[in-house]
N, C-alpha and C positions, 0 to 999 in steps of 0.2 A: 363677913359679907353674907348678905341674905341669899339663901339658896331658893331656887325656883324649880318646881317640878314640871317638866315638859312631858306631856302625855304621849306625844308622838314625835320622833325625830324625822323630819322631812328632808330627804336628800335633794339638794338643789338641782342636780342633774338627772334625777329621775331613774337611776339604775339601782337604787338601794333602798327603796321605800320600806322593804320588809327587814332591813338589816338589823335594826335595833328597835323593837316595838316600844320599849320603855327605857328611859335613861334619866339619871340624876344630873340636872344641869346647874351651872353656877356661873356667876359673872367672874371672868378671869382677868379683865382689864377694863379700864375707863380712860378714854381719850377725850378731854374736854367734857362734853356732856354726852358722849356716845359710849355706851357699854359694849363689851364684847363678851359673849357667852361661850362656854365650853362647846355647846352645840354648833356655834358659828365656825369654830375651828374644825370640828368633825365634818361639818357640811362641806367646808372648803377642801378637806382631804378627799372626801368622796367625789367631789367635782373632778379633781385631777385624776383620780382612779378611773372614773367613768369615761374620761377622754383617752384612756389608754396610756397615760404616762407611767413610766417605771418609777415607783415610789420606793426609794432606798433610804436607809437611815431614818432618822427622826425628822421626816419632812414636815410634820405638824408644827415644828418650831418656826420653819420658814413661812409657813402659811399663816401662823399667828402674827409674824412680823408684817406680812402683807396686809392683814386686817388692821393692825395699828396704823399703818400709813393711810389706808383707805378712810379710817375714821377721822384722822387729822385733816385730810383733804375735804371730807364732808363738812366738818366744822367750819372751815374757811369758806367753803362754797355757800353755806347759809349766811355767813357774815357778809359775803359779797353779793348776796341776793341772786345767786345763779338759779336758773329754773330748768327743770327737766319736764318737758311737755308730756302729758299723758299719751299723746300719739307716738312719741319716741319710745316710751315703755312698751306700748302695745305692739309696735313694729318689731322690737327686739324680742318681745315675749313670743310672738307668733313664729318668728324665725327659729328661736330655740325649740319651741314645741315641735316644729317640723323636723328639726334635727333629732329630737328624742324619738319621734314616731319612726323615722328612718332606722334608728338604732334598734328598736324593739320589733319593728315589722308592721305595726298598724296602730291606729288610735285605740282600738278595742284592747289590744295587748298592753298599751300604755295605761289605760284606765284600770285594767285588771291588776297591773303591777302595783299601782298606787292604791288600789281599792277605792278610787275616787272617780268622779266624772271629770271630763276635760275642763269644765268650768271651775270646779274646786281646785284642780291642779293649777290653773291660771291664777286663781286668787292667792294660792300659797306662794307662787313665785313672784308676783307683781311687785311687792314691797322690796324684796332683795334686789331685783333688777333696778328699781328706782334708785336705790342707794349706790349701786355700782355705777350707773350712768352719771349720777351727780358727782361722784369722785372722779370719774374720767373727765367730766367737763372742767372740773377745777384743775386737774393736771394739764389739760389742754391749754387753759389760760396761763399757767405757769411757763409753758414751753413754746407757746405759739410764735414767739419772736426769736427763737433759737435757730441759727443758721449754721451751715457748714461750708468751709471754703475748700477749693481743690487741694491746697497745701495741707490742710488738716486731714483730708481723705488719704492723701499720699503718706502722711506721717502715720496715720492709723494703720494702713496696710503694711508699711515697713516693720511696724512693731509686732505684727502677728507672727508667732512662731511658725516655721515652715510646715510642720505637721498639723497645725491648727487652722491653716487657710481653708475657708469653707469650700465644700464640694458643690459645684453647680450641676444640677441635672441637665440632661439634654433639653434644649428649647427650640421651638419653631415659631416663625413669623409667617402668618398666612393671610392672604387677601382673598376676597370673595366677590362674586357677582351673583346676585340673588334675583330670582324671578318668581312671583306669586302666580300660580295658575288661576286664570279667570274663572269665576263661578257663574254658572248658568242661572237664569231666572228660576228654573225648576228647582235647582239645588237650594236656592235661597228660600223659595216658597215652602219647600219640605221642612227646613229647619224652623221657619216661623210657625208652621202648623204644629210641629212637635212641641214647641214651647207653649203654644196656645192650649194644647191638650193637657200639658202638665200643669199649667196655671189653673185651668178649670178643675182639675183633680184636687189641687191644693185648696181652692176656694170651696170645694164640696167636702172638705174635711180631711183629706189625706195629708200626711206629714211632708212639709217642704224639705226638711232634713233628709228624709228617706229618699225623696225624689232626687235630691242633689247627689247623694251617695251613688245612686243607681245610674243617673243619666248625665250629670255634669261632666264636661270635658276639661274643666280646670282641675287637674289631678292634685294640685297643691292644696285645694280647699275642699274637694269633693269628699274625702274621707272624714272631714270635720263637719259634714252636713252642709257644705257650701259657705261656712261662716268665715268672714273676713276680719272680724274683730273691729274695735273702734278705730276709725281713721278720719282724718280731716279732709276737706274738699280737695286740698292741694295734692293729696296722696292718691287720689282716684282719677280715672279717666273723666274728662269734663262732662260728657253725656251721662255716664254712669252716676257721677256725683249729683248732677242736676235732678235725676230721677229719684235717687235714694233720698235726697233731702225733701223732695215733694211728698213722700209718703208720710201720713199723719199719725197713724196708730200702729202700735206693736202688732205684728202679724200681717199687716197689709202687704199685698203683692202687687208689684208694678205691671205696667204694660211692657211689651217687648222693647228692649233698649239695644241700640246698635253702638258699639264702641270699637276702638282699634283692636280689641281682642276677639270680637265676634258678636254674637247675639245672646242677650241675657234676659232672664226675668229675675227680679230682686224682691226679697222679703225683708221688711224692717224688723230688726231685733230690738233696738233701743237707740235713743238719742241722749247725748250728754254734752251740754255746752256746744262747742263748735265741732263736735265729733258725732259720727253716726256708726252704728254697728248693724250690719246687714248680712244676709245670706244671698247667694246667687246661684243660678244654674246657667252654665255657659255652653253654647253649642256653636259650631262653625260649619258652614256649607262644605260639602266635599266635591272636589273637581271631578268632572266626568272625563272619560278617555280623550275626548277631543281637546279639552282644556289642558290636559297633561301633555298631549302631543304638541300643542301650541307652545307651551313653556319649554319643553325639552328641545323642540325644533329651533327656537330662538337661540337657546344656549349652544346647540350644535353649530349653528352658523358663526356665533362669536368665537367658539373654540377654533374653528378652521381659520378664520381671519387672523386671530391673534397668533396662532402657531406659524402662519405664513408671513408674519410681520406686516400684514396689511392693515392691522388695527392695533394701536397702542393699548396695553392693558388699562392704564389709568383713565384714558379717554373712554374706553368701553365701560368701565365701572361707573364713571360720572354720567354717561349718557343712558346706559341700559339697566344698571342695577336698581332694584326697587327697594333696597334696604337704605332708608334715609340715614341711619346711624353711621354707615361706612362708605357710601357712594362718593362723598366729597373728599375722602382721604385715600383714594386709590383702592378702596375696598378692604383696607386693613382691619382685620377682626380685633376686637378689644377684649382682653381677658377681664371678666367681671370681678375676679378676686383681687386684682391690684390696679385695674384700669391701664395696664400696659399693653403693648402689642405682642408680648412674648407669652407663649404657652409651653408649660411642661407637657409631655405627651399624655400623661394621665389626667391632665386638666381639660383636655379637649373633649368635645362631644364625640360619641362613638362614630357617627357618620363622617364627621370631619377627619377624625384620626384614620379611619379606614381609607379615606380618599388620598391622604398624603403619605401614608406610611412607607410606600415604595417609590415615591417620587424623588426626583433630583431638584436641586435649587433652580428655580426659573421655569420649571415645567408647569403646565396647566392641566387640570384634571378633566375627565369626561363629566358630563352632567350627572348629578345624583340627587336623590330626594332626601330632605332633612326637615327639621322643624326650627322655627325661629324662637326667640326668647319668650314669646307670648304663646308658644305652642302651636302656631299656625303652620300648615304644610307649605313647604317651599321647595323649589328646585334651584340648584346652584352649581357653579363651577368655582374651583379654588386654584390659586397659584401659590406655590411654595416660595416665599420671598427669601427666607434665610433659615438655617438650621445649624445647631451646634451640638457637639458630642459632650457627654459628661466630662468635667474638667475642674481643676482647682481654680478658684477665682483669681483673676488678674485685672490690673488697672485698665488695660487696653480693651478687653472684651466685656468686662463686668463692672465698669466704673459706677453706674447707677446703683447696682446692687450693693457695692462696697460703701458708696456714699450714704445709702439708707442705713446701713449698719452703723457707720461712724456717727451719723446724726442721732440715731437712737441712743448710742452710748453717751453722747454729749448731753442729750435731753435727760437721761437717767442721772447724770452728775448734777445737773441743774435742780432736778427734783430732790435729790438727796440733800443738797445744800439748803433748799427751802425747808425740808423736813427738819434738819438740824436746828435751823433758826426758830421754827415754830415750836419744837419740843421745849425750848428754853422758856417760852412764854405760855405754855399750855399745861393744864392739870393732867398729869399722867399717873395712873394707878396700874400696877402689874402684880398679879397674884404670885405668891411664892412658887407655885407649881410651874410657872413659866419663866421665872427669873433664872432658873437653872438651864435655860435653853441655849445660852450662848448666842445671843442675837447678833447679827452682822453689824447693826448700828448700835454701838454700846451706849450712845446718848440716851436711848430709851430707859436705861437703868440708872441714870444719874440722879433722877429725882427721888 
């Protein structure tokens, strides 16, 4: 098999860019038309290590088998004409880069670690992410019609050995009533003037990226010079998108734009098909003491009425909460990790955790200040709806959790059956160095 010299081994998860400056690479497997190189296995190993997994034994054999399955899925995805949109890749790429930056501490440290700019790092990761997303899309097609019945969940639970029943962390269900303090005309004028001043400085030659790092209140993008990456219109706030698409030339700076997040100026980076890449600087007005007093006073009144049973919590949430995402469901907060209403304590925002940590079920908090998902300042009260202590999973309290595990196991069986069938009709080559691995699915070695 022809060997290829790889000048630099790039660690996919960005924590080992300097681990092996040079390596001899070779193709160790071919699945259909998709090769797997030794460096692919090494990268996968480093991915797991970067995420803190305890890697015991020869884990590389298991990772090699994962790659075999992914390549098989990719081959079929191309046959079925499945498509991964560039916007999907960019969204996942930006999400992962944010994770990397959190891990190392700053964008500058990440660039120093890789010895590359953030744009070069993106280019290195983009194709790998595309392949992963394509394989995931094919797996979804295979399993999308798989269902689980209550009897199957019960049977699954009964078969779990007593000492292997999953441990459920303590969870809480919390409802909220949110009030946004009104902004004075003076506060709005101040923000608009600051943005106009920054816009003029950029037009006169100063760096938009530098201005974003120094002044933007969107902390998720500020450290990246305000850059959002390529996105389609549907992924952006309508007013923001309208203004971004109206910019004609790279480097053009927009007028002030008002979105649901606040006030922005936008600089065009590039356009590509139905996507636009731009930078922005976000600012939001700050409430004055009178506005804060108005918001907290309104919540104080609601707390008194609710505690005296003069006002039903759900009615109060519907009438008075200004959070459109929760006011129609009694204020129940949604966990963004799984879209459920249950939060483990370490999943809650610090302000919310501090509010409920000493509360009893059914109690209502005093008003406190927090931030919403868009980073805007809010005042809120919360009600502790339910709370559970750490315990072994059971069908009564944790049916949904157990159902998800049982469904996932069933899906895995379906995928394995599909893989076994496809192996029989696909070209498979495995190098001698990995034939000794002892793969879980022996069918890989039958060809």
